[in-house]
N, C-alpha and C positions, 0 to 999 in steps of 0.2 A: 959480271958487273951488276951492281945494284941499280934498280930502277927508281926513279923519283916517284914518291907517293902522291896522292891527290893533293896533300897540303902544299908540296913543292910546286905543283902545277898551279894551284890557286894563287900562290904568291907572285906569279908572273902578272904584273899589273896590266899587261897588254890583253889579258883574257877578260878583264873587267871592262865594261864600256858604260858611257853615260846613257842613262835611260832616256827614252823619248816618250811623247804622249801616247804613242802606239803601244807602249809597254804597260799601260795602266791595268788592263785585264790580267796580264801575266803577274804583275805585282800583287794584285788582289788574290790570285790563285795561290801564290806561295804563302802570303800572309794567312789566308784561310786554312791551308793545309797544316802549316806550322802551329797556328793558334789552336785548331781543333786537337792536334796531337799533343800539344804541350800544356794547354791551359784549361782543359776540361774540368779540373778541380776548382778553378776560379770562376769560369763561365760555363756551368753545366749546359750542354747543348740542348737538352730537353726543355730547359727553363729559359735559356738565353741563346737563341739561334744566332749564328754568326751574322753580323750586320753588313752584309755584302754591299748593299747600295751606298751606305755611309762610307765604307772603306774605299769603294771605287771612287766616290766623289773626292775623298781625301787625297787619293793618288792623282786624280786629274788636276787638282789644285796644286799639289806639291810639284808636279812635273813642269809647271809653268811659273812657279813662284821664284822671283829673283833671289839669288843667294842660296838657294837650296840645290844640293847636288845629290843625285840618286845614281848610285853605281850598281850595275847588275852583272851577273855572271850567267851566261846562257848554259843550259843543261845539255851538254853534248851527248849524254846517254839517253836522252828522251826525245820526244818530238820537238821540233824546232820552236814551238810556241811556248815552251816551259823554261822557266828560270831555275837555276840551282840555288841562288841566293841573291840578296840585295842588301844594301846599306844606304840609308838616307841621312844627310846631315846638313847643317849650315855652319857658320863660322865657329859657333860654340856648342851647339847641341847635336848629339847623336840622336836623331829623331826615331830611327827604326832600323833594326837589324833582324833578318830572318833567313833561315836556310830551309829549303824543302826537306821534309822528313826523310825522304829517300836518300838524301846526301848528308844526314847527320853523321858526325864523327869523322868527317873527311878534312877538317881543318878550315873549312870555308868561312865560318863565323869569325875566326881569329884573323884570317887573311883580309876579309872585308873590313873588319873593325880597324885593323892596323892601317889600312889605306885611308880610312876616314879620319882617324885621329891625327895622322900625319898632315892633314890639310886644315886642322882646327887649332884655335887658340883657346886655352883654358877649357878642355873638353868636359862636358857633363852630359848626363842622360837621366831619364826617368824610367824606372822599372817597376813592374807590379810587385808589391811587397811579398806576395805569396808565390812568386815565380822563383823558387829556390834554385832551380837549374840555371837560370840566367844570372841570378845574383851571385851564385857560386862561380860561374864563368867569369863575370866581371871582376869579382874580388880576387880571383886567382891571377888576373892580369894587372892587378894593382889599383883598380877602382876602389874608392872609399865612399861610404854613405855620409851624407852631410847632416842628416837629422831632419831635413825638410821632407814633408809629405804633401800629397794632394790627391784628390779623387780622380780616378780614371775617367776617360771620356764615355765609356759604354757601360750600360747596366750589367751588373748590379753596382757599378761605380766603386770597385775595390780601391784600396789605397795603393798609391805609387810612391816609391822612395826616390829621392834624388841622389845621384852618385857623381863623383868627380874623379878625374884621373890626374893626380898630382904630377907635376913636371919638376924634375930635379934641376 
C-alpha cells in the first residue's frame, strides 16, 4: 500500500493552527532561515544583515492585529519550538508565506497558500521582483502580475511586484 507523502499530510487542515503571540520568535526563526537561504542575491548578508529586531516587532504586531490570520505548521521532525512553515493573510492580502529550508520541496508552501486563499476575497500579494523562485511558484499556481510595483520595506529597498489570483 502506498503511503501518503508530506504534501498529503500538510493538506490536513487540522495540522495547521492559529499562531499565538508566543509564536513570534519561531516565526522570526523561519523567516530568517528561509530569507537567508533564498534571498542572499537580493539582500547580500555581508552588506545587509537580516533585520531580526524589525521582523520580530512586525510579527508581534501582526499576531495581535484585528483581521490578520497567521497559520503555522509545527515541525514534528525538529524540536518542538520550530515551525515548518507559516502563512499570514488578511481578507485580501497574502502578507507572508515561508517554509523552513529543511522542509522545502514537501508541498508545504502550496498547502499553506491554498488554506489562506480559501479564506480570502480577491487574493493579492507583493513579491520581491528578483525572487524568481517565488514568482515562478505563484505563476505556476495561476497568480498574475498586475504591473504595479513598490519598494520593499528593508534595505536596499528592492522592487516588489503585485500579483493577483484571478477567480473564475
